[in-house]
Structures are given as structure tokens and as C-alpha cells.
VOBA-1610 file (N, C-alpha, C; in pm, whole numbers, padded with zeros to 5 digits, always signed):
BEGIN
Met-02037+06203+00572Met-02157+06254+00546Met-02178+06387+00644Ser-02164+06500+00636Ser-02165+06584+00722Ser-02290+06581+00801Thr-02293+06662+00906Thr-02356+06685+01022Thr-02524+06713+00951Ser-02527+06824+00860Ser-02660+06897+00834Ser-02717+06804+00693Asn-02623+06702+00612Asn-02706+06641+00576Asn-02710+06499+00652Met-02643+06467+00742Met-02689+06364+00823Met-02824+06430+00868Leu-02919+06528+00913Leu-03004+06551+01021Leu-03078+06593+00880Ser-03084+06543+00768Ser-03196+06591+00642Ser-03237+06496+00648Gln-03215+06359+00704Gln-03304+06223+00669Gln-03304+06164+00826Pro-03377+06055+00853Pro-03358+06013+00985Pro-03261+05963+01023Ile-03220+06013+01154Ile-03118+05999+01217Ile-03044+05852+01249Ala-03030+05760+01159Ala-02975+05659+01163Ala-03080+05589+01226Glu-03125+05501+01358Glu-03234+05461+01337Glu-03352+05508+01443Pro-03314+05601+01504Pro-03415+05693+01614Pro-03565+05689+01503Glu-03647+05654+01589Glu-03815+05674+01536Glu-03876+05810+01609Leu-03884+05909+01537Leu-03876+06025+01607Leu-04032+06086+01597Leu-04080+06141+01649Leu-04262+06217+01653Leu-04220+06327+01619Asn-04328+06433+01718Asn-04375+06555+01692Asn-04240+06625+01660Met-04231+06745+01583Met-04107+06808+01563Met-04141+06945+01650Thr-04031+07005+01707Thr-03995+07109+01779Thr-03836+07165+01777Lys-03826+07286+01787Lys-03706+07367+01773Lys-03630+07355+01914Gly-03494+07292+01904Gly-03416+07323+02044Gly-03397+07470+02093Ser-03339+07459+02209Ser-03343+07648+02272Ser-03205+07586+02332Asp-03237+07662+02448Asp-03122+07714+02502Asp-03039+07584+02562Ser-02882+07652+02565Ser-02811+07558+02587Ser-02795+07492+02738Ser-02840+07585+02819Ser-02874+07539+02967Ser-03036+07431+02990Ser-03101+07440+02865Ser-03214+07393+02896Ser-03234+07215+02899Leu-03330+07154+03029Leu-03327+07038+03014Leu-03368+06969+02887Val-03337+06829+02897Val-03356+06727+02770Val-03390+06621+02840His-03489+06583+02820His-03578+06437+02825His-03547+06346+02732Leu-03507+06213+02758Leu-03449+06120+02635Leu-03513+05982+02683Asn-03553+05946+02594Asn-03616+05793+02602Asn-03543+05701+02485Ile-03422+05621+02575Ile-03348+05536+02485Ile-03368+05378+02492Gly-03463+05361+02393Gly-03524+05219+02403Gly-03591+05169+02501Gly-03660+05274+02589Gly-03727+05274+02674Gly-03690+05303+02818Lys-03584+05340+02820Lys-03521+05427+02929Lys-03505+05532+02943Lys-03553+05594+03027Lys-03571+05741+03068Lys-03414+05799+03120Phe-03397+05932+03097Phe-03271+06023+03138Phe-03306+06147+03111Cys-03229+06211+03183Cys-03291+06378+03207Cys-03123+06413+03206Thr-03109+06515+03111Thr-03017+06603+03103Thr-03020+06734+03044Thr-02911+06789+03013Thr-02889+06950+02953Thr-02856+06955+02774Thr-02863+07039+02720Thr-02828+07068+02581Thr-02671+07101+02672Asp-02641+07154+02714Asp-02489+07210+02754Asp-02413+07060+02753Thr-02458+06963+02833Thr-02393+06830+02834Thr-02335+06798+02688Leu-02527+06756+02631Leu-02486+06667+02506Leu-02408+06752+02387Thr-02371+06866+02398Thr-02340+06985+02302Thr-02140+07001+02315His-02118+07002+02438His-01995+07073+02477His-01898+06961+02454Arg-01852+06866+02484Arg-01737+06778+02490Arg-01706+06718+02378Glu-01841+06673+02290Glu-01802+06596+02179Glu-01879+06697+02053Pro-01867+06797+02046Pro-01914+06896+01950Pro-01962+06847+01816Asp-01860+06750+01740Asp-01905+06705+01620Asp-01988+06540+01629Ser-02046+06529+01728Ser-02127+06388+01770Ser-02270+06428+01669Met-02306+06270+01674Met-02466+06302+01589Met-02523+06400+01756Leu-02521+06365+01877Leu-02623+06424+02013Leu-02578+06561+02002Ala-02441+06614+01985Ala-02445+06746+01949Ala-02499+06803+01882Ala-02527+06761+01738Ala-02593+06789+01610Ala-02728+06812+01669Met-02787+06714+01726Met-02910+06705+01758Met-02989+06813+01791Phe-02880+06843+01907Phe-02939+06911+02012Phe-02883+07093+02020Ser-02789+07096+01935Ser-02718+07226+01875Ser-02801+07358+01866Gly-02918+07306+01847Gly-03022+07404+01849Gly-03030+07506+01706Arg-02935+07465+01604Arg-02961+07439+01460Arg-03054+07334+01358His-03108+07252+01429His-03185+07147+01389His-03333+07156+01459Thr-03406+07068+01394Thr-03490+07052+01439Thr-03497+06910+01538Val-03574+06885+01639Val-03539+06755+01733Val-03695+06707+01729Cys-03759+06581+01751Cys-03862+06570+01776Cys-03893+06474+01910Lys-04027+06506+01964Lys-04077+06495+02085Lys-04216+06365+02099Asp-04214+06284+02199Asp-04323+06222+02188Asp-04440+06327+02246Pro-04542+06314+02167Pro-04666+06405+02196Pro-04726+06382+02348Gly-04712+06495+02405Gly-04771+06502+02556Gly-04685+06449+02666Lys-04550+06370+02623Lys-04451+06348+02724Lys-04311+06396+02732Gly-04307+06488+02607Gly-04182+06558+02601Gly-04049+06515+02594Tyr-04062+06350+02544Tyr-03939+06275+02547Tyr-03896+06279+02401Val-03771+06270+02406Val-03707+06289+02277Val-03663+06113+02239Phe-03758+06042+02175Phe-03720+05892+02135Phe-03569+05861+02053Val-03482+05760+02137Val-03405+05738+02000Val-03428+05555+02034Asp-03372+05524+01938Asp-03454+05338+01906Asp-03326+05288+01963Arg-03222+05279+02053Arg-03100+05207+02109Arg-03111+05123+02226Asp-03046+05007+02234Asp-03050+05006+02383Asp-02996+05122+02472Gly-03077+05113+02600Gly-03037+05211+02678Gly-02956+05179+02776Lys-02907+05049+02810Lys-02830+04983+02893Lys-02719+05069+02935His-02633+05127+02816His-02511+05198+02874His-02536+05334+02821Phe-02660+05379+02820Phe-02653+05529+02743Phe-02612+05587+02911Arg-02630+05563+03017Arg-02565+05664+03121Arg-02408+05674+03136His-02343+05606+03054His-02189+05585+03062His-02169+05701+02950Ile-02247+05675+02869Ile-02270+05777+02756Ile-02243+05931+02812Leu-02361+05967+02903Leu-02383+06091+02942Leu-02264+06132+03043Asn-02238+06031+03132Asn-02126+06049+03206Asn-01962+06101+03143Trp-01949+06006+03050Trp-01820+06077+02931Trp-01844+06234+02901Leu-01979+06240+02831Leu-02036+06376+02800Leu-01987+06468+02953Arg-02008+06438+03036Arg-02031+06558+03167Arg-01877+06556+03226Asp-01801+06434+03236Asp-01686+06440+03276Asp-01571+06392+03228Gly-01592+06316+03087Gly-01484+06284+03032Gly-01420+06156+03078Val-01469+06095+03184Val-01412+05970+03240Val-01499+05858+03167Val-01378+05722+03123Val-01417+05630+03064Val-01452+05538+03199Pro-01576+05454+03176Pro-01610+05362+03268Pro-01514+05218+03307Met-01503+05173+03415Met-01462+05039+03387Met-01574+04949+03429Leu-01526+04860+03292Leu-01611+04755+03198Leu-01539+04629+03222Thr-01611+04541+03179Thr-01552+04434+03137Thr-01553+04428+02955Asp-01449+04355+02937Asp-01413+04348+02778Asp-01543+04344+02689Ser-01626+04246+02738Ser-01774+04240+02661Ser-01846+04385+02660Glu-01816+04428+02777Glu-01934+04551+02812Glu-01883+04653+02747Tyr-01720+04638+02749Tyr-01660+04781+02644Tyr-01702+04756+02511Leu-01726+04645+02457Leu-01734+04632+02294Leu-01861+04685+02281Glu-01960+04662+02357Glu-02072+04682+02369Glu-02128+04847+02380Leu-02054+04886+02465Leu-02039+05103+02479Leu-01951+05110+02350Leu-01870+05029+02296Leu-01802+05133+02164Leu-01882+05071+02073Arg-02001+04993+02055Arg-02100+04973+01931Arg-02190+05131+01958Glu-02230+05181+02098Glu-02315+05310+02111Glu-02253+05423+02066Ala-02120+05425+02116Ala-01992+05537+02100Ala-01994+05540+01930Glu-01993+05445+01858Glu-01985+05463+01689Glu-02114+05519+01669Tyr-02234+05461+01715Tyr-02342+05494+01681Tyr-02381+05649+01720Tyr-02347+05694+01816Tyr-02354+05838+01857Tyr-02233+05916+01788Gln-02132+05875+01725Gln-02043+05923+01708Gln-01972+06026+01754Leu-01910+05943+01904Leu-01834+05980+01985Leu-01693+05959+01980Leu-01637+06036+01884Leu-01490+05983+01866Leu-01395+05964+02000Gly-01407+06094+02088Gly-01354+06069+02208Gly-01331+05961+02283Leu-01485+05927+02322Leu-01533+05799+02404Leu-01449+05696+02310Ile-01464+05662+02198Ile-01447+05530+02121Ile-01239+05562+02171Asp-01196+05624+02106Asp-01052+05598+02155Asp-01036+05610+02315Gly-01094+05658+02388Gly-01075+05635+02532Gly-01110+05463+02559Ile-01196+05411+02497Ile-01213+05251+02518Ile-01078+05187+02495Asn-01033+05236+02308Asn-00941+05142+02315Asn-00804+05183+02378Ala-00790+05312+02424Ala-00631+05310+02533Ala-00681+05250+02661Val-00782+05231+02671Val-00806+05112+02825Val-00812+04979+02751Leu-00859+04914+02656Leu-00835+04778+02635Leu-00657+04752+02596Asn-00635+04850+02505Asn-00474+04829+02498Asn-00396+04827+02623Lys-00411+04874+02700Lys-00358+04880+02813Lys-00368+04735+02904Arg-00494+04669+02901Arg-00532+04550+02934Arg-00406+04463+02857Lys-00469+04446+02724Lys-00373+04341+02658Lys-00227+04367+02671Lys-00175+04464+02722Lys-00024+04484+02738Lys-00026+04391+02880Glu-00072+04394+03016Glu-00071+04384+03105Glu-00108+04240+03145Asp-00198+04147+03062Asp-00275+04038+03049Asp-00253+03963+02957Asp-00176+03832+02976Asp-00167+03763+02856Asp-00280+03663+02806Glu-00429+03691+02883Glu-00499+03571+02838Glu-00588+03596+02707Phe-00514+03687+02657Phe-00572+03686+02456Phe-00465+03608+02418Asn-00357+03598+02435Asn-00215+03471+02397Asn-00206+03574+02271Thr-00175+03634+02252Thr-00127+03723+02101Thr+00018+03675+02068Glu+00024+03641+01953Glu+00171+03612+01882Glu+00234+03706+01846Leu+00166+03859+01808Leu+00258+03926+01784Leu+00210+04045+01815Thr+00266+04174+01855Thr+00215+04329+01911Thr+00208+04432+01785Arg+00173+04514+01841Arg+00152+04615+01734Arg+00310+04676+01665Thr+00409+04637+01740Thr+00505+04694+01679Thr+00569+04606+01613Asp+00533+04501+01651Asp+00596+04355+01561Asp+00536+04364+01399Ile+00434+04429+01429Ile+00335+04441+01294Ile+00439+04539+01229Ile+00422+04697+01289Ile+00483+04781+01248Ile+00617+04750+01142Lys+00699+04682+01213Lys+00848+04647+01187Lys+00811+04529+01069Cys+00724+04440+01059Cys+00677+04346+00946Cys+00628+04430+00820Ile+00545+04544+00800Ile+00477+04578+00708Ile+00575+04692+00627Gln+00696+04693+00689Gln+00830+04761+00651Gln+00890+04684+00530Ser+00853+04563+00517Ser+00874+04484+00430Ser+00815+04467+00283Glu+00866+04429+00188Glu+00758+04465+00051Glu+00648+04392+00041Arg+00647+04224+00094Arg+00540+04155+00105Arg+00529+04110+00241Val+00408+04090+00293Val+00382+04100+00397Val+00285+03988+00435Arg+00293+03842+00483Arg+00180+03771+00519Arg+00175+03756+00686Phe+00032+03755+00721Phe+00023+03683+00864Phe-00107+03564+00837Arg-00078+03512+00742Arg-00164+03373+00722Arg-00175+03302+00815Gly-00260+03263+00873Gly-00299+03166+01018Gly-00264+03255+01152Val-00209+03333+01177Val-00168+03369+01294Val-00251+03431+01349Asn-00212+03396+01486Asn-00360+03489+01571Asn-00281+03632+01663Leu-00404+03722+01577Leu-00343+03864+01619Leu-00499+03909+01707Ser-00564+03832+01782Ser-00690+03886+01838Ser-00660+03999+01932Gly-00726+04095+01945Gly-00761+04177+02015Gly-00657+04308+02010Leu-00559+04299+01900Leu-00466+04389+01853Leu-00508+04546+01812Asn-00440+04626+01858Asn-00523+04748+01802Asn-00425+04817+01692Leu-00472+04774+01543Leu-00402+04806+01403Leu-00479+04868+01342Ser-00507+05012+01446Ser-00571+05133+01330Ser-00510+05197+01322Lys-00530+05279+01185Lys-00443+05384+01146Lys-00370+05322+01059Leu-00305+05223+01087Leu-00178+05150+01006Leu-00206+05160+00822Asp-00112+05137+00737Asp-00145+05109+00621Asp-00069+04963+00614Leu-00199+04855+00630Leu-00182+04714+00585Leu-00204+04695+00468Ser-00239+04783+00336Ser-00258+04780+00218Ser-00196+04663+00137Leu-00252+04493+00096Leu-00184+04404+00050Leu-00159+04340+00133Val-00180+04343+00238Val-00126+04237+00368Val-00228+04126+00342Asp-00157+04017+00353Asp-00231+03873+00347Asp-00259+03808+00436Phe-00384+03824+00537Phe-00432+03791+00659Phe-00492+03656+00648Ser-00506+03567+00573Ser-00589+03472+00533Ser-00578+03369+00623Tyr-00697+03327+00685Tyr-00675+03190+00789Tyr-00663+03247+00908Ala-00624+03384+00924Ala-00546+03442+01051Ala-00674+03457+01148Cys-00668+03427+01283Cys-00773+03475+01385Cys-00755+03639+01447Leu-00855+03719+01402Leu-00833+03843+01357Leu-00970+03890+01493Arg-01008+03802+01600Arg-01111+03850+01674Arg-01096+03972+01747Asn-01189+04056+01769Asn-01205+04209+01824Asn-01091+04291+01810Val-01015+04255+01653Val-00926+04355+01627Val-00952+04493+01573Phe-00873+04588+01634Phe-00899+04740+01587Phe-00823+04762+01437Phe-00938+04808+01360Phe-00840+04809+01231Phe-00932+04963+01158Ser-00960+05037+01258Ser-01052+05155+01254Ser-00939+05271+01166Arg-00993+05319+01037Arg-00937+05384+00988Arg-00834+05333+00894Ala-00787+05242+00914Ala-00676+05175+00834Ala-00678+05127+00700Asn-00543+05158+00658Asn-00531+05113+00483Asn-00513+04948+00469Leu-00641+04927+00428Leu-00637+04811+00412Leu-00656+04726+00244Gln-00629+04844+00180Gln-00676+04815+00015Gln-00578+04690-00042Ser-00691+04616-00099Ser-00647+04468-00173Ser-00554+04369-00039Ala-00599+04381+00082Ala-00538+04290+00123Ala-00668+04177+00162Lys-00605+04058+00194Lys-00670+03943+00181Lys-00695+03883+00298Phe-00883+03848+00354Phe-00906+03807+00475Phe-00973+03700+00420Arg-00898+03601+00326Arg-00961+03467+00336Arg-01007+03385+00423Asp-01070+03340+00427Asp-01178+03233+00598Asp-01114+03288+00699Val-01085+03408+00749Val-01034+03438+00864Val-01155+03456+00989Asp-01103+03439+01060Asp-01206+03453+01217Asp-01195+03595+01248Ala-01308+03684+01222Ala-01265+03824+01260Ala-01454+03866+01351Val-01463+03778+01406Val-01539+03798+01521Val-01550+03959+01567Gly-01633+04032+01578Gly-01656+04186+01674Gly-01542+04236+01659Ser-01431+04214+01506Ser-01337+04341+01480Ser-01407+04468+01446Ile-01338+04593+01426Ile-01369+04730+01403Ile-01294+04732+01292Phe-01378+04760+01199Phe-01318+04855+01053Phe-01379+04970+01018Leu-01371+05038+01148Leu-01464+05170+01150Leu-01415+05246+01050His-01458+05323+00921His-01397+05383+00820His-01261+05379+00768Ala-01230+05220+00790Ala-01143+05161+00693Ala-01133+05162+00569Thr-01018+05171+00518Thr-01011+05142+00357Thr-00994+05026+00318Leu-01088+04925+00266Leu-01147+04770+00227Leu-01142+04778+00070Arg-01099+04892-00031Arg-01108+04860-00141Arg-01041+04733-00216Glu-01106+04661-00245Glu-01083+04534-00352Glu-01020+04433-00251Cys-01026+04428-00109Cys-01007+04341-00033Cys-01094+04192-00025Glu-01036+04095-00029Glu-01106+03957-00053Glu-01163+03901+00105Phe-01251+03860+00134Phe-01311+03856+00243Phe-01385+03685+00226Thr-01359+03607+00103Thr-01433+03525+00083Thr-01415+03398+00208Gly-01529+03383+00230Gly-01558+03271+00362Gly-01533+03321+00508Ala-01503+03437+00503Ala-01487+03527+00631Ala-01584+03495+00708Asn-01508+03501+00858Asn-01650+03533+00931Asn-01632+03656+01026Leu-01706+03723+00977Leu-01711+03874+01039Leu-01879+03928+01127His-01859+03807+01207His-02000+03804+01275His-01994+03915+01386Gly-02089+04057+01367Gly-02097+04145+01471Gly-01982+04234+01454Ala-01884+04232+01345Ala-01826+04329+01331Ala-01887+04479+01287Leu-01768+04550+01334Leu-01828+04744+01244Leu-01753+04772+01175Leu-01829+04799+01037Leu-01757+04836+00915Leu-01826+04975+00881Ala-01865+05037+00960Ala-01991+05176+00916Ala-01872+05267+00872Gly-01906+05310+00794Gly-01819+05424+00671Gly-01731+05400+00623Ala-01710+05214+00605Ala-01579+05165+00549Ala-01576+05192+00402Asn-01479+05175+00348Asn-01486+05150+00193Asn-01482+05057+00146Leu-01565+04960+00121Leu-01552+04836+00031Leu-01574+04819-00135Gln-01524+04933-00176Gln-01555+04898-00340Gln-01470+04830-00386Ser-01578+04730-00458Ser-01536+04601-00557Ser-01475+04514-00470Ala-01498+04502-00287Ala-01472+04416-00215Ala-01522+04261-00244Asn-01443+04165-00245Asn-01537+04028-00238Asn-01565+03952-00079Leu-01644+03968-00064Leu-01733+03929+00042Leu-01855+03762+00007Gln-01784+03731-00086Gln-01848+03622-00112Gln-01855+03501-00005Asp-01981+03451+00028Asp-02003+03319+00085Asp-01924+03362+00256Ala-01923+03493+00284Ala-01912+03535+00416Ala-02011+03536+00520Cys-01991+03540+00668Cys-02053+03553+00740Cys-02104+03697+00778Leu-02158+03762+00754Leu-02170+03886+00798Leu-02333+03927+00875Val-02341+03813+00970Val-02444+03843+01064Val-02436+03970+01183Asn-02542+04021+01194Asn-02520+04117+01286Asn-02451+04241+01257Cys-02366+04257+01149Cys-02241+04319+01117Cys-02310+04500+01113Ser-02229+04571+01085Ser-02307+04702+01076Ser-02196+04782+00953Phe-02254+04828+00847Phe-02243+04878+00747Phe-02281+05025+00737Phe-02324+05080+00812Phe-02396+05218+00800Phe-02326+05258+00742Glu-02390+05355+00621Glu-02320+05451+00531Glu-02171+05395+00470Ala-02170+05276+00487Ala-02021+05198+00403Ala-02046+05229+00275Asp-01915+05221+00186Asp-01950+05237+00058Asp-01924+05078-00019Leu-02033+05002-00073Leu-01990+04870-00078Leu-02044+04857-00291Arg-02016+04986-00328Arg-02005+05004-00466Arg-01948+04875-00529Ser-02047+04813-00629Ser-01969+04709-00714Ser-01917+04578-00597Ala-01978+04548-00480Ala-01886+04482-00388Ala-01993+04343-00439His-01901+04232-00431His-01970+04070-00426His-01987+04011-00316Leu-02134+04010-00306Leu-02195+03955-00196Leu-02261+03814-00217Gln-02233+03750-00321Gln-02311+03637-00332Gln-02307+03530-00243Asn-02435+03469-00208Asn-02444+03389-00083Asn-02382+03432+00049Ala-02359+03541+00049Ala-02304+03599+00216Ala-02441+03611+00292Asp-02388+03577+00459Asp-02521+03573+00501Asp-02516+03750+00597Leu-02637+03825+00562Leu-02660+03963+00601Leu-02748+03960+00697Thr-02807+03821+00774Thr-02908+03814+00841Thr-02886+03935+00968Asn-02966+04044+00979Asn-03001+04147+01043Asn-02894+04281+01052Ala-02818+04259+00959Ala-02702+04339+00935Ala-02766+04483+00926Asn-02674+04576+00935Asn-02712+04708+00893Asn-02668+04799+00821Leu-02721+04806+00698Leu-02674+04851+00611Leu-02731+05011+00522Glu-02787+05059+00682Glu-02854+05188+00646Glu-02775+05298+00610Asn-02837+05356+00483Asn-02772+05455+00394Asn-02628+05413+00337Ala-02628+05295+00323Ala-02491+05256+00245Ala-02504+05235+00111Thr-02385+05233+00033Thr-02418+05243-00095Thr-02377+05122-00199Leu-02491+05052-00238Leu-02440+04944-00287Leu-02487+04942-00450Glu-02450+05043-00492Glu-02510+05065-00609Glu-02390+04982-00719Gly-02454+04868-00809Gly-02408+04801-00874Gly-02360+04663-00807Ala-02392+04660-00658Ala-02305+04513-00595Ala-02378+04415-00631Asn-02342+04275-00600Asn-02381+04139-00638Asn-02462+04069-00516Leu-02572+04060-00522Leu-02615+03982-00384Leu-02685+03865-00441Lys-02668+03816-00552Lys-02747+03688-00536Lys-02715+03584-00443Gly-02812+03530-00414Gly-02822+03449-00326Gly-02782+03485-00201Ala-02772+03608-00139Ala-02737+03650-00021Ala-02857+03674+00070Lys-02833+03613+00204Lys-02939+03595+00322Lys-02987+03773+00364Leu-03098+03782+00343Leu-03088+03948+00424Leu-03217+03949+00510Ser-03253+03809+00546Ser-03390+03837+00655Ser-03332+03920+00785Asn-03416+04024+00779Asn-03429+04157+00902Asn-03302+04239+00851Ala-03257+04237+00764Ala-03115+04339+00736Ala-03194+04459+00687Asn-03109+04578+00799Asn-03182+04705+00775Asn-03095+04770+00624Leu-03183+04789+00515Leu-03146+04869+00407Leu-03201+05005+00391Lys-03249+05052+00491Lys-03345+05200+00450Lys-03224+05316+00420Gly-03290+05369+00329Gly-03250+05440+00280Gly-03096+05421+00204Ala-03093+05293+00124Ala-02980+05253+00072Ala-02942+05305-00060Asn-02868+05304-00097Asn-02875+05312-00260Asn-02824+05167-00333Leu-02964+05123-00393Leu-02932+04971-00446Leu-02951+05007-00628Gln-02892+05097-00649Gln-02887+05141-00797Gln-02856+05030-00904Arg-02871+04952-00960Arg-02802+04892-01048Arg-02737+04748-01019Ala-02812+04719-00875Ala-02741+04609-00820Ala-02826+04499-00842Tyr-02759+04324-00810Tyr-02848+04248-00856Tyr-02874+04144-00750Leu-03032+04180-00768Leu-03083+04113-00686Leu-03193+04032-00723Arg-03146+03928-00841Arg-03234+03821-00865Arg-03253+03684-00753Gln-03360+03671-00736Gln-03412+03562-00694Gln-03342+03568-00535Val-03308+03690-00486Val-03325+03691-00335Val-03432+03739-00268Asn-03443+03696-00133Asn-03575+03698-00071Asn-03584+03829+00031Leu-03633+03934-00036Leu-03647+04052+00072Leu-03766+04100+00114Arg-03853+03954+00162Arg-03999+03986+00210Arg-03949+04036+00382Asp-03841+04010+00420Asp-03824+04037+00581Asp-03685+04171+00559Thr-03665+04235+00474Thr-03555+04298+00422Thr-03619+04434+00483His-03603+04578+00538His-03632+04682+00534His-03595+04747+00473Leu-03664+04815+00347Leu-03615+04875+00222Leu-03677+05006+00259Glu-03734+05079+00311Glu-03767+05233+00325Glu-03687+05296+00274Gly-03727+05354+00136Gly-03648+05518+00087Gly-03524+05457+00040Ala-03516+05301+00007Ala-03395+05273-00042Ala-03442+05271-00218Lys-03319+05322-00270Lys-03299+05361-00425Lys-03307+05207-00518Leu-03391+05157-00606Leu-03420+05085-00650Leu-03401+05083-00775Asp-03342+05202-00846Asp-03388+05250-01000Asp-03252+05108-01043Gly-03319+05066-01166Gly-03214+05005-01271Gly-03134+04853-01201Ala-03211+04815-01100Ala-03179+04681-00991Ala-03232+04586-01063Asn-03176+04465-01078Asn-03200+04341-01101Asn-03279+04278-01016Leu-03446+04280-01053Leu-03504+04199-00948Leu-03597+04074-00972Leu-03522+04030-01107Leu-03607+03920-01153Leu-03601+03812-01078Gly-03728+03761-01015Gly-03768+03634-00945Gly-03730+03705-00805Ala-03716+03777-00762Ala-03704+03840-00632Ala-03804+03836-00554Ile-03827+03794-00428Ile-03947+03747-00374Ile-03932+03890-00256Arg-04101+03957-00254Arg-04093+04090-00217Arg-04198+04099-00124
//
């Protein structure tokens, strides 16, 4: 989605108040990130990552919103790691953190669309994995590349935890029953790949191609699938708790009995998707396209549906 289109709607999750125009690139900006206060300049927010959400917000070409009387722009995110975001924008240095903290920071970088920081974090994590055997990885990225040159590839039941497999062509690969914890699949081509019953907790599928993939029974708890293409993918009975499907394409996806508790599906396309029996407690479906989706007897009482398109959706027996 283009920056101009993105800013024509609420920007992901921020709850913004009174409108005011952006100003000079050297002007001060006061930010309230989930209750934590920060002060910076528009030049810092726009210079290093000009294509990011923050750059778009404060470029001066668009309107932003301030808390009346206090002058703070409020963004509804956890402010724990925002100082690292600002330091990256100031001097381009990736902070030294634990692996779990890097995964938290990676979520924030993905939300703010800071592609340079995402690459920097991935580079640090990849270096650590080469120097440390604690992940007990059975195969390396080089091994994977060699394997996928063959006509049919299977990694059934293999431990690939922590590998960086981003941007690879892994279409038709069988990963069934594999351990894929914290694997980086960003922008990879995984069309028609099999992920049946995999353990892919915390894995990152940012903008990956996952058309017609099979995730039946997979554990994707906390995985990032923002911007991914999941058209006609089979996610029946999958654990998708706390997953991010922000702006993902889930047209005609099979989500029967999937657990989408606390999942972020904001602005996702679910046209024609089958959600029969899916758990949607506290799921974020704001602005989602649910036209012609199958939602019979689904409990939508605790689901956030503001701005969602429900034209032609089958809601017979749904609890609202």
C-alpha cells in the first residue's frame, strides 16, 4: 500500500486526536508512545528512513494529530524500545540486545516500516548464530540453497530454528513437522509449501509469498505475517495467537477452527475466507475486507470490527 493511501486511513493502530499540519524539518516533535514521552526533530524522523511510516507522518506533506493542550502526538504502541528506534534514526547504529529483545524491537521496526533497521537486526542475529551453537541448527542457509536446487525438497521434521531463509525461492518445499522457531522467511517465495504441524513460534514471514500453502495444525504463535500473500492458504486448526497479519492478503484462505486470539488483522483482505469455528477473541479486524467471508456461528462479541467491510458475509448465527 502506498504511503499516501496508508495515511488516508488511521495509521495502523495509533489513536490520534486533534489535527494539525506538519512543519519545518528542523522543528521539535513531542511523541507519546504508549505513555512514554520522547522529544526529537522532524529531520531525525524523516532523513535516514524516508520511506518509513514515521517519515510519511512527519514529512510535512500530510496532517498529523496532537493531544489537545499538551502537544504530543500519541502512538498506541509499547514505548519500551522506541529509544532504540530514535537512536537508529539518529546515527544508524543497531543496539546491543538479547535475542528476545531483538525480536521485540523487530516487531516495532516492522510496525514503523524501518527496513534498514530490520536488515540490521537480522544481520546481528545471523552473526550470532554463526558464532554460537546454542540454537543447535542442523542445517545452514548454504545447505538450504544447495538442497533447493534439486527438483523435490523435503525438510520434514528437521530443526531449522533461527535460520535466515529470507528472499529464497522455497516454493513447493515440504517443511512438515519441522522446528522453525524464529526463522526469517521475509520476502521468500513459499508458494504451495507445506508447513503441516510445524513449530514456527516467532517466525517472520514479512511480505512473503505463501499462496496455497498448507499450515494445518501449525503453531505460529506470535509470528509476523504482515503484508504476506496467503491467498487460498490452508490454516485450519492452526495456532495463530498474537500473530500479525497487518495488510496481509488472505483471500479465500481456510481458517476453520484456527485460534486467532489477539491476532492483528487490521486492513487485511479476507474476502471469501472461511472462518467457521475460528476463535477471534480480541482480534483486531479494523478496516479488514470480509466481503463474502464465511462467519457462520463465529463469536464476534470481543472482536474489533470498526471500518470492516462485511458486504455479502455469511453471518448466520454469528454472535455480535
